C-alpha positions as CSV (number, residue, x, y, z in Angstrom):
1,M,193.5,-33.0,6.0
2,K,191.2,-30.7,4.2
3,I,189.8,-30.3,0.9
4,T,188.3,-27.2,-0.4
5,H,186.6,-25.8,-3.6
6,S,187.7,-22.8,-4.5
7,K,185.7,-20.4,-7.3
8,Q,188.0,-17.8,-8.3
9,R,185.3,-15.5,-9.6
10,G,184.6,-13.8,-5.9
11,A,187.5,-15.7,-4.3
12,A,184.8,-18.0,-2.5
13,I,186.5,-20.4,-0.5
14,F,184.4,-23.1,1.4
15,D,185.5,-26.3,3.1
16,I,183.9,-29.4,1.8
17,V,185.7,-31.8,4.3
18,A,188.1,-31.7,7.8
19,G,189.4,-34.8,8.7
20,C,188.4,-36.6,5.1
21,W,188.9,-40.2,7.0
22,T,185.2,-39.8,7.5
23,I,184.5,-40.3,3.4
24,F,188.0,-42.9,3.4
25,P,187.4,-45.2,5.9
26,Q,190.1,-47.2,4.2
27,V,192.6,-44.8,5.0
28,V,192.2,-45.9,8.8
29,E,191.4,-49.4,7.9
30,H,194.8,-50.1,6.3
31,G,196.7,-48.0,9.1
32,K,197.9,-45.1,6.3
33,T,198.9,-41.8,7.5
34,L,197.0,-38.8,6.1
35,I,200.0,-38.1,4.1
36,G,200.2,-41.6,2.6
37,F,196.9,-41.5,1.6
38,L,197.6,-38.0,-0.3
39,V,200.2,-39.3,-1.9
40,D,198.8,-42.1,-3.4
41,L,195.6,-39.8,-4.3
42,K,197.9,-37.8,-6.3
43,K,199.2,-40.7,-8.2
44,A,195.7,-41.9,-8.9
45,V,194.5,-38.3,-10.2
46,K,197.7,-38.0,-12.3
47,Y,196.9,-41.4,-14.2
48,L,193.6,-40.3,-14.7
49,K,194.7,-37.0,-15.9
50,H,196.8,-39.2,-18.4
51,E,200.1,-37.5,-17.1
52,E,201.1,-41.1,-15.8
53,A,200.9,-44.5,-17.9
54,E,201.3,-46.9,-14.9
55,R,197.6,-47.8,-13.7
56,P,198.3,-47.4,-9.6
57,A,197.4,-50.6,-7.6
58,G,194.4,-50.9,-6.3
59,L,192.5,-48.3,-8.2
60,D,189.1,-50.7,-8.1
61,K,185.3,-49.8,-8.7
62,A,184.5,-48.0,-5.0
63,R,188.3,-46.2,-4.8
64,L,187.4,-44.7,-8.4
65,E,183.9,-43.8,-7.4
66,R,185.1,-41.8,-4.4
67,I,187.7,-39.8,-6.6
68,S,184.9,-38.9,-8.7
69,R,182.7,-37.8,-6.0
70,I,185.4,-35.5,-4.5
71,V,186.2,-33.7,-7.8
72,Q,182.5,-33.8,-8.7
73,P,181.6,-30.1,-7.7
74,T,184.4,-28.8,-9.5
75,A,183.6,-30.4,-12.5
76,K,180.0,-29.0,-12.6
77,D,181.2,-25.5,-11.8
78,N,182.2,-22.6,-13.9
79,P,185.8,-22.5,-15.7
80,D,187.7,-20.7,-13.0
81,S,186.6,-22.9,-10.2
82,Q,189.4,-25.1,-8.6
83,I,189.5,-28.1,-5.8
84,N,192.4,-27.6,-3.6
85,I,193.1,-30.8,-1.1
86,Y,196.0,-30.0,1.3
87,Y,197.9,-31.7,4.1
88,V,198.9,-29.5,7.1
89,E,201.3,-30.5,9.6
90,K,201.4,-29.6,13.2
91,G,202.0,-25.9,13.4
92,G,200.3,-25.1,10.1
93,K,203.0,-26.2,7.9
94,I,201.6,-27.4,4.5
95,A,203.2,-30.2,3.7
96,D,201.8,-31.6,0.3
97,T,199.0,-30.7,-2.1
98,L,196.8,-31.4,-4.5
99,N,195.0,-29.0,-7.0
100,V,192.5,-29.9,-9.5
101,S,190.9,-27.3,-12.1
102,M,187.4,-27.7,-13.6
103,A,188.5,-28.7,-16.9
104,E,191.0,-31.3,-15.1
105,A,187.9,-32.7,-13.0
106,N,186.2,-33.4,-16.0
107,V,188.9,-35.2,-17.5
108,I,189.0,-37.2,-14.0
109,Q,185.1,-38.0,-14.3
110,N,185.6,-39.3,-18.3
111,S,188.4,-41.4,-17.3
112,V,186.8,-42.9,-13.7
113,R,183.7,-43.8,-16.2
114,R,185.8,-45.6,-18.8
115,E,187.9,-47.6,-16.2
116,I,184.9,-48.8,-14.5
117,G,183.7,-49.8,-17.9
118,L,186.6,-51.7,-18.0
119,L,186.3,-53.2,-14.8
120,K,182.6,-54.3,-15.7
121,E,181.9,-58.0,-15.1
122,P,179.5,-59.6,-17.6
123,V,175.8,-59.4,-16.1
124,S,174.5,-62.2,-18.0
125,G,175.5,-65.9,-17.4
126,M,175.7,-67.9,-13.8
127,K,175.6,-66.2,-10.5
128,E,176.5,-68.1,-7.5
129,N,175.5,-67.0,-3.7
130,A,173.7,-64.0,-5.1
131,V,171.4,-62.3,-2.7
132,L,167.6,-61.9,-4.0
133,Y,164.4,-60.5,-2.8
134,F,161.0,-60.5,-4.1
135,F,159.1,-57.4,-5.4
136,Q,156.0,-59.6,-6.3
137,T,155.0,-63.6,-7.0
138,R,152.1,-65.7,-7.0
139,D,151.5,-67.9,-4.5
140,D,151.4,-71.1,-7.0
141,T,154.6,-73.2,-7.4
142,R,153.6,-74.0,-10.9
143,S,153.3,-70.7,-12.1
144,E,155.8,-69.2,-14.8
145,T,154.4,-65.8,-15.0
146,G,154.1,-62.7,-12.4
147,D,157.3,-63.3,-10.3
148,K,159.6,-60.5,-10.3
149,A,162.7,-60.2,-8.0
150,I,165.5,-57.6,-7.2
151,I,169.5,-58.7,-7.0
152,E,170.9,-55.2,-6.1
153,S,174.9,-56.6,-7.2
154,I,173.1,-56.7,-10.7
155,S,170.3,-54.4,-10.7
156,R,168.0,-52.4,-8.5
157,V,165.1,-52.7,-10.9
158,P,162.8,-55.8,-10.5
159,V,163.2,-58.2,-13.2
160,R,161.0,-61.0,-14.4
161,T,161.8,-64.3,-12.3
162,K,161.1,-67.8,-12.7
163,F,162.5,-71.1,-10.9
164,A,164.3,-74.0,-12.7
165,T,162.0,-76.7,-10.5
166,E,159.5,-76.8,-8.4
167,E,161.7,-77.7,-5.3
168,A,163.2,-74.2,-5.5
169,K,160.2,-72.2,-5.8
170,S,158.5,-74.5,-3.1
171,R,161.3,-73.9,-0.7
172,V,160.7,-70.0,-1.1
173,L,157.2,-70.3,-0.6
174,G,157.7,-72.5,2.4
175,I,159.4,-70.0,4.7
176,E,157.6,-69.0,7.8
177,G,156.5,-65.4,8.0
178,N,156.1,-63.0,4.9
179,I,158.0,-63.8,1.7
180,F,158.7,-60.2,1.2
181,H,160.3,-59.4,4.8
182,N,163.3,-62.0,3.6
183,A,166.0,-62.1,1.5
184,F,167.1,-65.4,-0.3
185,V,170.7,-66.5,-1.2
186,V,170.6,-68.2,-4.3
187,D,172.1,-69.6,-7.6
188,V,171.2,-67.7,-10.5
189,R,171.1,-68.0,-14.4
190,V,171.1,-63.8,-15.6
191,E,169.7,-63.4,-19.2
192,T,170.1,-60.3,-20.8
193,I,169.4,-57.8,-23.9
194,N,171.3,-55.1,-24.6
195,D,173.4,-55.7,-21.6
196,K,170.3,-55.2,-19.4
197,P,168.9,-57.7,-17.1
198,V,165.6,-59.4,-18.7
199,L,165.2,-62.8,-16.9
200,Y,166.2,-64.3,-13.6
201,T,166.2,-68.3,-13.5
202,V,166.9,-69.4,-10.2
203,L,168.0,-72.8,-10.0
204,R,168.7,-73.2,-6.2
205,V,167.9,-71.6,-2.6
206,D,170.8,-72.2,-0.5
207,D,169.5,-70.1,2.6
208,V,167.2,-67.2,3.7
209,F,167.4,-64.6,6.3
210,P,165.7,-61.5,7.3
211,R,165.6,-58.4,5.1
212,P,167.1,-55.1,6.8
213,K,164.4,-52.5,7.3
214,Q,164.3,-49.5,5.0
215,D,162.6,-46.6,5.0
216,D,162.7,-46.2,1.4
217,M,161.7,-50.1,0.4
218,P,159.7,-50.5,-2.7
219,L,155.8,-50.9,-2.7
220,L,156.9,-55.0,-2.3
221,G,153.8,-57.5,-3.5
222,S,152.5,-54.9,-5.8
223,G,151.7,-55.5,-9.6
224,E,153.1,-53.1,-12.3
């Protein structure tokens, strides 16, 4: 399978992907054939272009985001651009195709944003088994200020954090080694303003494990 982005002005055509299973690992995981995958992709695209009323099964956030990434180069290009996805059988015969124009790509991206919005879970409320790591903290179990943590499944922005009990904070501060090199599995209550988290209240600490090393890790332990 190949995906090409065609600019009609100047007839420049270049390959974006050859062998799309590198972008869509679920093709292999679910044992789908590439032609079957293209058929499923066409159904999803037709729905997102409002050509089909029935919502395809399995159109979750991850799949929606992958479709959006595929059409993004065309959506941002000139009005004559087009993305072409085609399945080529052995011998060079084209078995199936999908073509999306610049205008259609923008419709698809708008539909993706709407669909993801409909799938969005409420941020506020109780979250069980959330993975939390600290951006900064105070070495005092009685402290009510100064602690900030990140829960990436909710937001990558550090959020003010407090503990419901001294026992919960003592478990965090009592670990061996650097607190900022570890992540914690917690039950947490999330408070929001305008759907953005502003306060995490840790109710219980269930587990701790070392954080994976990342080159782009924020400056942990620093103040604002």
